[in-house]
C-alpha positions in Angstrom: 107.3 87.6 117.5 104.3 89.7 116.6 103.6 89.5 112.9 102.6 92.2 110.3 99.0 91.2 110.3 98.6 91.8 114.1 100.6 95.1 113.8 98.3 96.2 111.0 95.2 95.5 113.1 96.7 97.6 115.9 97.5 100.4 113.5 93.9 100.4 112.1 92.5 100.3 115.6 94.5 103.5 116.6 93.7 105.3 113.3 90.0 104.5 113.7 90.0 106.1 117.1 91.1 109.4 115.6 89.8 109.0 112.0 87.6 112.1 111.8 90.2 114.4 113.4 92.9 113.1 111.1 90.7 113.6 108.1 90.0 117.2 109.1 93.7 117.8 109.7 94.6 116.5 106.2 91.8 118.3 104.4 92.6 121.6 106.1 96.1 121.4 104.8 95.5 119.8 101.5 95.6 123.0 99.4 99.3 123.4 100.2 100.9 120.2 101.6 98.3 117.9 103.1 99.5 116.1 106.2 98.4 114.7 109.5 100.1 112.9 112.4 99.0 110.6 115.2 100.7 109.8 118.5 100.8 106.5 120.4 100.3 104.5 117.2 101.3 101.2 118.7 101.4 99.8 122.2 104.5 101.0 123.9 106.0 97.5 124.3 105.9 97.0 120.5 107.2 100.4 119.7 110.0 99.9 122.2 110.9 96.5 120.7 111.1 98.2 117.3 113.4 100.8 118.7 115.6 98.3 120.4 115.9 96.2 117.2 117.0 99.1 115.0 120.3 98.5 113.3 123.3 100.6 114.2 124.8 103.0 111.6 127.5 100.5 110.9 124.9 98.1 109.5 123.4 100.7 107.2 124.5 102.7 104.1 125.7 106.3 104.6 124.3 108.8 102.1 126.3 112.0 102.6 126.5 115.0 100.3 125.6 118.7 100.2 122.0 117.5 100.0 121.7 115.1 102.8 123.6 113.2 105.5 121.9 110.1 106.9 122.0 106.3 107.1 119.5 104.2 105.2 118.6 100.5 104.6 115.9 98.8 102.6 117.5 95.3 102.6 115.2 94.1 105.4 116.4 90.5 105.5 119.7 91.8 107.0 117.9 93.2 110.1 115.7 92.1 112.9 112.5 90.4 111.8 110.3 92.8 113.7 111.5 95.7 111.5 110.3 94.0 108.3 107.0 93.1 110.0 106.3 96.7 110.9 107.3 98.0 107.5 105.0 95.7 105.7 102.2 96.2 108.3 101.8 99.6 106.7 101.3 97.9 103.4 98.4 95.7 104.7 95.3 96.4 102.5 93.3 97.5 105.6 95.9 100.1 106.6 96.3 101.3 103.0 92.6 101.7 102.5 92.0 103.4 105.8 94.8 106.0 105.2 93.4 106.5 101.7 90.0 107.1 103.2 91.3 109.6 105.7 93.0 111.5 102.9 90.0 111.1 100.6 92.0 109.3 98.0 91.2 106.2 95.8 93.2 103.4 94.2 96.4 103.8 96.4 99.1 101.2 96.2 102.0 100.4 98.7 105.4 99.6 97.4 106.7 96.0 98.1 110.2 97.0 96.8 110.5 99.8 99.4 111.9 102.1 96.8 113.5 105.0 98.7 111.7 103.7 101.8 112.7 101.3 104.6 114.8 102.4 107.6 116.6 105.7 108.2 118.9 106.8 111.0 120.4 110.2 111.8 123.3 110.8 114.2 124.5 114.2 115.5 124.9 116.9 112.8 123.1 114.8 110.2 120.3 116.4 108.2 118.1 116.3 105.1 117.9 119.5 103.1 114.5 120.9 101.8 113.5 118.8 98.8 110.7 117.3 96.7 110.6 113.5 96.6 111.0 111.8 93.2 107.5 111.9 91.6 107.4 108.2 90.6 108.1 104.7 91.7 111.1 102.7 90.7 109.7 101.7 87.3 108.3 105.2 86.7 104.9 103.8 86.2 103.0 105.2 89.2 102.9 108.5 90.9 104.2 108.9 94.5 101.3 110.4 96.5 101.8 109.8 100.2 104.9 109.6 102.5 104.5 107.7 105.8 107.0 108.3 108.5 106.9 106.3 111.8 109.3 107.6 114.5 110.7 105.2 117.0 113.4 106.9 119.1 112.2 106.8 122.8 112.2 110.1 124.7 112.9 112.2 121.6 112.4 116.0 122.2 111.8 118.7 119.7 114.9 120.6 120.9 117.1 117.6 119.8 116.5 118.6 116.2 116.0 115.9 113.6 112.4 117.0 113.2 110.3 116.9 110.0 109.8 120.3 108.4 107.1 121.0 105.8 107.1 124.2 103.8 103.5 124.8 102.7 104.2 128.3 101.3 107.7 127.6 100.0 111.1 128.6 101.4 110.2 132.3 101.6 107.7 131.6 104.4 108.1 129.9 107.8 108.1 126.1 107.9 105.8 123.9 110.0 107.8 121.7 112.3 106.5 118.2 113.2 108.5 116.7 116.1 110.0 113.3 115.5 108.3 112.1 118.6 108.5 108.5 119.7 105.7 106.3 118.5 104.3 109.0 116.2 103.2 108.4 112.6 103.3 111.4 110.2 101.6 111.1 106.8 102.3 113.7 104.2 101.2 114.3 100.6 103.8 114.2 97.9 103.4 116.3 94.8 105.2 119.2 92.9 104.9 121.6 95.8 105.5 119.3 98.8 108.8 120.7 100.0 110.0 119.1 103.2 113.2 118.6 105.2 114.7 117.2 108.4 116.5 119.7 110.6 120.0 118.9 111.8 120.3 116.5 114.8 121.8 118.5 117.7 122.5 115.8 120.2 124.4 112.5 120.5 121.4 110.3 120.0 120.1 108.4 117.0 116.9 109.6 115.4 115.3 106.5 113.9 112.5 106.3 111.4 110.5 103.6 109.5 109.2 104.9 106.2 106.8 103.8 103.4 105.5 105.4 100.3 102.1 105.0 98.7 101.6 105.3 94.9 98.7 105.9 92.5 98.0 105.7 88.8 97.2 109.4 88.9 99.0 112.3 90.4 97.6 114.2 93.4 97.3 117.4 91.4 96.5 117.8 87.8 99.4 120.2 87.5 102.0 117.6 88.7 104.8 116.7 86.4 107.6 114.2 86.5 110.6 115.3 88.5 113.7 113.8 90.1 114.3 114.2 93.8 115.0 117.9 93.9 116.9 119.6 96.7 117.1 123.2 97.8 119.1 125.0 100.5 117.5 126.3 103.6 116.5 130.0 103.3 119.8 131.2 104.9 121.9 129.0 102.5 121.8 131.2 99.4 125.0 129.8 97.7 124.1 126.2 98.5 120.6 126.7 97.1 122.0 128.0 93.8 124.3 124.9 93.6 121.5 122.5 94.3 119.1 124.1 91.9 121.7 123.8 89.1 122.2 120.1 90.1 118.4 119.6 90.0 118.3 121.1 86.5 121.1 118.9 85.2 119.7 115.7 86.6 116.2 116.5 85.3 117.6 117.2 81.9 119.4 113.8 81.8 116.2 112.0 82.7 114.6 113.3 79.5 117.1 111.1 77.6 117.5 108.3 80.2 114.1 107.5 81.5 115.3 105.5 84.5 118.5 107.3 85.0 122.1 106.5 84.0 122.7 104.5 87.2 120.0 102.5 88.9 119.1 103.8 92.3 120.2 100.9 94.6 117.8 102.0 97.5 115.2 99.2 97.3 114.6 95.8 98.7 116.4 93.2 96.6 114.6 90.0 97.4 115.8 86.5 96.4 
């Protein structure tokens, strides 16, 4: 079994090979939604082992509503050991510091609890509507600043759907589509304007992703404010958009009175 430290070293080696290009890509998009992605992150044998170890949907929790339709899991002790190792490899200080350097950020922290992170799987017709991620960590002490998405479905094609969409100019302008390509890492800034979505999966295949968030004591933008995870409809979904915006308003209002919400979000790693 390859451990998280070795995986972290491999991640760093690959990032260092493309460091300047990745930095330029992020900086060039930073004024809207900063992002970059890198292919062939890990040796194919390791990436394939991660894919083959991914749990089935029956071993994960279904989140299904007007907002989203996907399977998730953060309880890593219930799954193959390699999945926990790769998740926490992204939390190795060398990896965190290198990604922070690429994005020209300081004092960035990983999240050991995997709050809203971990594993996700989408089957045919599943999706994730345009949304802003929750602005803070589980304890509402630090700001969420980076979203790391590592895709591990072999031979995935852009026409299969299930691709990351970022909306740098809002929903009234075209999105940027980032293919959920096998062995690709996508890193995206999270702030008050970082709308993103996952298009509907169109084939009978599982789109699998390993995700982490990084946090900071300060928001990415001085104009950032606290917000709950806030969903919208796609541009053609006018009625759905109205319903979701109303839902966002109501949940945001409740959080003014209940700082951590009425019900605790169960999506985090509950360690012994």
